[in-house]
MIRO-772775 format. One record per atom (N, C-alpha, C): x, y, z. Coordinates in steps of 0.05 Angstrom, whole numbers, plus 5000, padded with zeros to 4 digits. Example, Ala and Ser with C-alpha at 12.3 -4.5 7.8 and 13.67 -1.06 7.14 Angstrom:
2
526448865156 524649105156 526449345156 525749555142 527349795143 525850015157 
REM end
This chain:
434
866034844145 866635134152 868335244128 867635484118 869135614096 871535764109 871135894130 873136044143 872436104172 874236224188 873636274216 871636494219 869936454239 867836654244 869136894260 867837124256 868637374269 868037334299 869937374315 869437344345 870437604361 871237824345 872238034360 872038294342 872038524354 871938784339 873438994353 874739164338 876039404349 874439634340 873439804359 871740034354 873240284358 872940454338 874040744341 872540874364 874340964383 872941104406 871241344398 871841464376 870541724368 867541674362 866741414354 863941354347 862441254373 863941204397 862741124419 862341354439 864041554439 863941764458 863742034445 862642224460 862642504452 863542674475 864542914469 865443094489 863243244503 863043234528 861043364543 861543674545 859543824537 859644134539 862244234525 863144084504 865444194489 868044154503 868044014526 870643964541 871743704532 874143714521 875343474510 876143274533 876243394558 876943214580 874643054591 872343144585 869743014595 868442854571 868342604572 867342454549 865042274560 862942244544 860642094553 859941904530 858741684537 857941474518 855641604501 855641544477 853241604459 851041424467 848541524463 846141364472 846241074461 846941034437 846840764425 849240594434 851340724446 853740574451 853340384475 851940474496 851740304519 850440034513 848040024502 846839754495 848639594477 849939724458 851739574439 853939444455 855439584472 857539484488 856639254506 854239274517 853239054533 852838804515 851538854492 851238624475 853838484467 855838634462 858438514454 859638374479 859438504502 860538384526 859338104534 856638114534 855337874543 855237654521 855937744496 856237544475 858937404476 860637474497 863337394500 864837464473 864337694463 865337774439 867637964446 870137904437 872338074443 872238334431 872438534449 871938824440 874138994449 875339144431 877339334436 876239624428 877239824443 876540104438 879240244433 879340364409 881840494401 881440804400 883340944411 883141234408 884841344385 886341164372 888041254351 886941204322 885240984320 884240934293 882141144286 882441274263 880541464253 880741474223 878841344210 878841324181 876741534171 875641684187 873341864178 874542074157 877042164159 878142364141 878242274112 878842014108 879141924079 877341704072 875541624089 873341434079 870741584079 869841644054 867641804052 865041654041 865341424030 863241294019 863640984018 861640834009 861840544008 863940443991 864540583967 866440493948 869240523961 869740743975 872340773990 872540564009 870540484024 870640274044 871440014030 870339954008 870639713994 873639683985 874639923975 877539923967 879439883989 878539954013 880239924036 879739644049 878039494038 877339234049 875839264074 874239464077 872639514102 869639524096 867939494117 865139524115 864539784131 863339974119 862640214132 859740224140 859340324164 856640334176 856140624184 853640724183 852940994189 851841014218 850940784229 849940784256 851140564272 851440604297 852640404316 850740154316 848040194313 846339964313 846539784290 848039864270 848539684247 850839484252 852339524273 854639334278 853839054283 851938974298 851238704301 850238564272 848738734259 847938644231 850338594213 852238764215 854738734198 856338484207 856438444232 857838204243 856537944233 853837954234 852437714224 852937664194 853037884179 853537854150 856337734145 858137834160 860937744158 861237454165 859737374186 859937094195 858536904175 856437004162 855136834142 857036784118 858536964112 860636934091 862636754099 863436754124 865636584134 864936304139 862336254146 861435984153 859535884132 859235624131 857535494110 854535574113 853135494094 850335594091 848435474114 849435284128 847735164150 847435354173 849035564175 848935764196 846135904197 844935924221 842336044222 842536304239 841236514230 841236764243 838636804258 838736834283 836336874300 836037164307 834037284295 833437564301 831637574325 832337714346 830537724369 829737994378 827538004391 826538264401 824938224427 825538374446 824138384473 824938624488 823738674510 824438924523 827338914535 828639144537 831539144544 832238984569 830639004590 831138874614 831238574611 829338474595 829338184591 831538084572 832138254553 834438204536 836938174551 837338374571 839638364588 839838124605 837638044615 837637804633 838437554616 837337504593 838237294574 841237324568 841937564560 844637614549 846737554571 846237634596 848237594617 848837294621 846837124612 847236834616 848336704591 849236874571 850536764548 848536654528 846036734530 843936604511 844036714483 845136964479 845037094454 847737154442 849336964435 851937014424 851937124396 853737294390 854037404362 855637234345 857037034354 858536834339 857236574342 857636384324 856136144321 856135964346 853935874354 853835654375 854635394363 854935184382 855634924373 853634804352 851234884353 849334784335 848734984313 850435184309 850335354286 848335584286 847935714309 846235934311 847736194317 846936414306 847936684313 845436844321 845736994343 843337154352 844037454346 842037584331 842337854324 840138014334 840638214351 838538394362 837038554339 834438534337 833038704318 832538964332 833339174318 832939434328 831039604310 829239744324 827339904310 828440194302 831140224309 832440464300 833440454271 833140204261 833840164232 831440034218 831040094193 828739964177 828739664179 826639554187 826439254189 827239114162 826339214139 827039084114 830039064110 831639244123 834639224120 835639014137 834338914158 835338724176 834238434171 831638414167 830338154166 831137984144 832138074119 833137894100 835537734109 836837814129 839137654141 838137444161 835737454168 834637294191 833237044181 833836834194 832436554188 830136524208 830436604233 828436554254 827936814271 825636884276 824937094293 824136994321 825537074341 824937014368 823937264380 821537234394 820237494404 818937434431 818737644446 816837654470 814837844463 812937794447 810938004438 809338104461 809037954483 807438064505 808838324517 811438364512 812738614520 811738854504 810438794483 809639014465 806539054464 805238934483 802338964483 801539234496 799839384482 798839634492 795939594505 794439414494 791839384505 790639114497 788938994514 787638744508 784638784513 782938744494 780238774496 779038494498 777438434520 776338154523 773338154520 772138344507 769338324503 768438104484 770138034467 769437804450 771237574452 770337374469 772237154476 772736974453 770936974432 771336794410 773636864391 774537114393 776737204375 778537394388 780037294408 781937474423 783937604405 784737454384 787137544367 786437824356 783937884351 783338144339 782938364361 783238284386 782838474409 785538544422 787738444413 790338504424 791538734408 792238954421 793339164405 796339174413 798039134395 801039144397 802039414391 804539484400 805939724393 806239744363 806639984353 806940014325 809239864313 811339844328 813639704317 813239394316 811639294336 810839004335 808938954312 807239154306 805439124283 806939134258 808939284257 810639294233 812139014229 812938894250 814338634248 812138424240 809838454252 807738254245 806838264216 806838514204 806138534176 808338404158 810838444166 813038324151 812738024152 812237914176 811937624178 809637514162 807537654161 805137564144 805837554114 807437734104 808237744077 810237544071 811937474090 814237284084 813737034101 812036864090 811236624102 813436414104 815636464092 818036274094 819636334118 818936534134 820436614158 819436454183 821136324195 820436164219 820236354243 818036304260 817636504282 817336324308 818836394328 818636254355 817536454375 814836434379 812936264365 810836444351 809236364332 807336524318 805536684338 804836924331 803337074351 800536954357 799236834337 796736694343 797036484363 799436344364 799736124383 800136204412 800936474416 801136554444 798736684454 796636694437 793936834447 792836694470 792836434473 791636294497 792836374523 795536424523 796736484549 796336774557 794936934541 794137204548 791537194564 790136984562 787436964573 787136754592 786836824618 786736614640 784136444636 782036554625 779736394619 780136184599 781536254578 781936044557 784035834566 786035914582 787835714594 786335524613 784535624628 782935454645 781435244630 780135334607 778635154590 780534954577 782835024570 784834834560 785434634581 785934724605 786634534627 784334334634 782034424629 779634224630 779934004611 780834074588 781233864566 783733694575 785733814586 788033654595 787233444617 785633524635 784633364656 783233124645 781533164624 780032954611 781832774596 783832884583 785632744566 787432544584 788132624607 790032474623 788832364648 786232324649 784832254672 785531944679 786431794659 787031504664 789931464674 791331674680 794131664687 794431544716 792331554732 792531444759 792831664779 793731904772 794232134789 793132364774 791332514788 789932744775 791832984770 791633074746 792833334739 790533514729 790433764736 788133924729 788834214733 786934384724 787134674733 785534704759 785834934771 784334974794 781235034787 779434964805 776635034800 776535324797 774535424780 774635714774 771835814768 771636084769 769036214759 769736464748 768736524723 769336794711 767136984719 768037224726 766037424734 766537674719 764537804711 764638074698 764038304718 763038214741 762138404761 762238294788 763438424807 763738304833 761238334850 759138454839 756538494853 754338324840 755038104826 753137934813 751137834833 748637824826 746437744846 746737454855 747537274839 747536984844 750536894850 752237074860 755137014862 755636774881 754236774905 754736564923 753736294912 751636284898 750736034886 752635954863 753636134848 755436094826 758135974837 759036084860 761436004871 761235704878 758935644891 758335344900 758335164876 756835244856 756635084830 759335034818 761135224821 763935204810 765835054828 764634944851 766434784870 768334954884 767635204889 769335394901 768535454929 770435434949 769935504977 772035724984 771235875003 773136085011 775235965032 777636105032 778536325015 779036244985 779036444968 779536394939 781636614932 782736564908 784536764895 783236884872 783537154869 782237284847 784337414828 784137354802 786137444784 784737574760 786037774749 784837894722 784737684701 782737704683 782637514662 785037554642 785837794639 788337854623 790837764638 792237574627 794437444642 796937574642 797637734620 800237874619 800138074597 802138254596 802538444574 801338724582 799638744603 798638994611 799339044641 799139304649 800339354675 798939224698 796439174697 794939064721 794438754718 795838624700 795238354694 796138164719 797938264735 798938114758 797838224785 795838404782 794638494808 792438294818 792738164839 791137954849 790338014877 788537824888 787737854915 786837574925 787337534950 786337294965 783937394981 781537284976 779137384992 778437155011 777237255035 776537075057 773537055061 772137245049 769237235051 768137365028 765637335020 764337444996 764537724997 764137845021 764138145024 766738265014 768938115015 771338215006 771438304977 769538184962 769538254933 768438524928 767038654947 765938914943 768239124939 768139264918 770239464913 773039344912 773339094905 775938974905 777639084881 780039154888 781839304868 783339094851 781538924836 782838734817 781238794790 782738824768 781338894743 779338674735 777138774722 775038604711 775338594681 774338384668 773238144680 775438004695 774637824714 776637694732 775837394733 777837234742 777536944747 777836904776 775836794788 776036704817 776936414816 779036364830 780336094829 780435974856 780335704855 780535554879 783435594892 783535624919 786035664932 786835374943 789135274935 789934994940 791934984961 791334824983 793334775003 795634614992 798134724991 800334594978 803134604993 802734635019 805234655037 807134855027 806035075015 807835295007 810035214989 809435024972 811534924953 810534944924 811835084908 811135124880 813235004861 812434844841 814134734822 813834884795 816135004787 816135144762 817434974741 815834894720 816734734698 817234904673 819534844660 820134974636 820534774613 819034834591 819034664568 820634804547 823034694540 824734794519 824934584498 823134614478 822934414456 822134144469 823733944465 823033674476 823833634505 825433814515 826533784542 824933944563 824933834587 823433954608 825233984634 825134204645 826734254670 824834374692 825634334716 823934464736 825634554760 824334744774 825534864799 823334864820 824134844846 822234844869 822635114884 820435244888 820535494901 818535524924 819035704943 817235764963 814735904951 812235844965 809935964954 808336074977 805836124973 804036244991 803336035014 802736115037 801935925060 799335775055 799035575071 796435425071 794135585082 791635495075 789235645082 789135695112 789735505129 789635545159 791335785167 793635805156 795436025163 794236295153 793236295130 791936535119 789636615136 787836435144 785536495161 786436595188 788436485200 789336575226 790436865224 791836905203 793037185198 790537375195 788637295180 786337455175 784737525201 784437305217 782937355241 784537525262 787137485264 788537615284 789037905277 789237965251 789738265243 787238385233 784838235232 782338325221 782838455194 784138295178 784738385150 782338365132 782238525111 780538495090 781738325069 781038355044 782438195022 785438255022 786938055016 789838095014 790638144985 791138394977 791638484950 794738484947 795538384924 798538374918 799038364888 801438434882 802538404855 804038144852 803337954838 804737684838 807637694828 808237924816 811237944806 812838074826 811538204845 813038384865 812838314894 810238274901 809638244930 808038004938 808637784924 807337534931 807637454959 805437414974 805737335002 806837065005 809337045015 810736785016 810836685045 810436425050 810636305074 813436315085 813736375112 816336355124 816836075132 819136015144 819835735152 817935605171 816835765189 814935655210 812335575198 811635685175 809135635162 809135415142 811535295136 811835085116 811634815131 810434635118 810134365129 812634205123 813534045141 815833885135 814933635119 816833525105 816333275091 815633325062 815333585052 814733625025 817233605008 817433384994 819933324979 819233304950 821333294933 820933274904 819433014898 819632824914 818232564909 815132604907 814132824918 811232874917 810332924888 812133014872 811333084844 811732834827 809632784810 809532554792 810832664765 813232604761 814732714737 813832594711 812932334713 811932214688 809332364680 807632404699 805132544694 805732824682 807532964694 808433224685 809333214656 811133014651 812232984623 809932954604 807932764610 805732724592 804032984589 803733134611 802233384610 803733594592 806333604596 807933784580 807733714550 807833474544 807733394516 804933464504 802833414520 800033494513 799833784508 800833934527 800634234523 802234344499 804634214495 806134294471 804634254445 803234024444 801733974420 799334164417 797934204439 795434364438 796034654434 797934764448 798735044447 800435104422 801834904413 803634924391 805835144397 806935114421 809135304429 811635134433 813835264428 816435134428 817835174456 817335414468 818535494494 816435604511 815835474533 813735584551 814035454579 812735564597 813035464626 810235424638 810235264659 807735244673 808435174705 806635284720 807135254749 805135044761 806134874778 804534644789 804834654821 802434614833 802534574862 801234294866 802034144887 800833894894 799033914918 796533874915 794733894937 795333704959 795433814983 796433655007 794833405011 792033425011 790333225017 790133004997 789433094972 788832904950 791132824934 793332974934 795632944915 795233024887 792833164883 792333274856 794733454848 795433444823 797333634812 795733854798 796034094807 794234314798 796034524783 795434564759 796934764743 795835034747 797235214759 796135454768 797035694749 798735654730 799635854712 800935734688 800635854664 802035774639 803136044627 805636024619 806736284608 808436224584 808936434568 810436394542 813236504547 815236374536 818136474537 818936564565 818836384585 819636464611 822736494612 823636604635 826436644636 828036404642 826936194654 828135944662 830835994677 830936224690 833536274704 834036094728 832135954738 832735784761 834135534752 834235474727 835735234716 838635334709 840635174718 843435254712 843835304681 845335524677 845635614650 847135414632 848835254644 850335044628 848534834617 846134804630 844234614621 841834744603 840934974614 838735084602 839235224575 841435374574 842135524548 842435344525 844135124526 844334944504 841534824496 839834784516 837334664509 835534874495 835735134503 834435364493 835335374463 837835354456 838935364428 837835114413 837834894426 836834654412 833834684405 832234794423 829334824418 828835014393 830435214392 830235414369 831035274342 833135114344 834034984320 832134774311 831034614330 829034404323 826534544312 825734764322 823334894313 823734994282 826135084277 826735164250 826734914233 828034704240 828134434224 825234344218 823634334239 820834244235 819234424218 819634684219 818234874204 818934824174 821534794169 822334764140 821234494130 821234284146 820034034136 817034074129 815634224146 812734264144 812334434118 813934634112 813534804088 814134644064 815734444063 816334294039 814134104033 812634024051 810433834046 808133934029 
REM end
């Protein structure tokens, strides 16, 4: 260490507040101030607000700032960037700056758990929010690693050409700008490259990958697989009943859009009880019809953070018999839901006793996670597993990129998160030197 890192800041109140309607007694936060103060707060960054400091009268330019031993910024959004620059000067060259971008609600969720500190972590990382309020070329030269949730910036996914999905994903203009910068600067490490996250956007492609996983690990003694499935482009296909049978599908089934994330309807799903339920079904096409697995309403959520794997156990949808009884008693049609908001969860009376963590084969899961890490080439991802009651098959029902992993205690998950990013950078640098 060359010197102590910056861990606090005093902000002139005049740059944070403005007087409402010209009334000096009514002060409101400027638009950029609220997210900045949250970033400082959740970074555990000591922050003071002064109503007495005011250098604006005699600090007019960068030269004056330098003479006073200060750094002058013209926008509040520049403050995190300035802090990173100061810390790089204070700390040796092994310090890594992680520039991150994701939607505000997701950023806030991570930040509240201490995942994005502005001062160095124990393994030498600083997290700097990338803002599109400033030119990217002024920020990215300070960055060693870009961490993104690009699916937050998807505008449209076209699935007409399954052989080249990457050319059918339309990102926001700001994500396209970032993508162009990355393409020009091949020495910049990305967690994870946009091409690598393409499979998790497409449920059909993930199903095909899981078929390969099943084949690769079939000698493990316990089956791990994806659910049986059928891709449909039209719910009125002439040979649909025959196609369902050939795909080893029996009703009830679950119907999901082929687009897995990033668009508004990606999580609109339905449980169907008879073929007629497919008529005028309000699920986007093309769609994937999947096997519904009896699993005693128990879902295992696995999180892969680099080389480490964590999991949490959650309640899930009820078994088939319960669904059928509900359907018969209420004369329901298809059960349509949003998997992020209104997933039909079993209550206590609908859960089977005796479903314990011992039902999950953790060695098999570890081997599966390692295989998926190699094939997907992702550093941070998650997958959901249910254990079929009758056969004990481990069925992977979902794979996703950069999950929140909020079910894992922060004291365990956040250091593993930092370690995964650091290891990704180290491996990236080794690969680029070869």
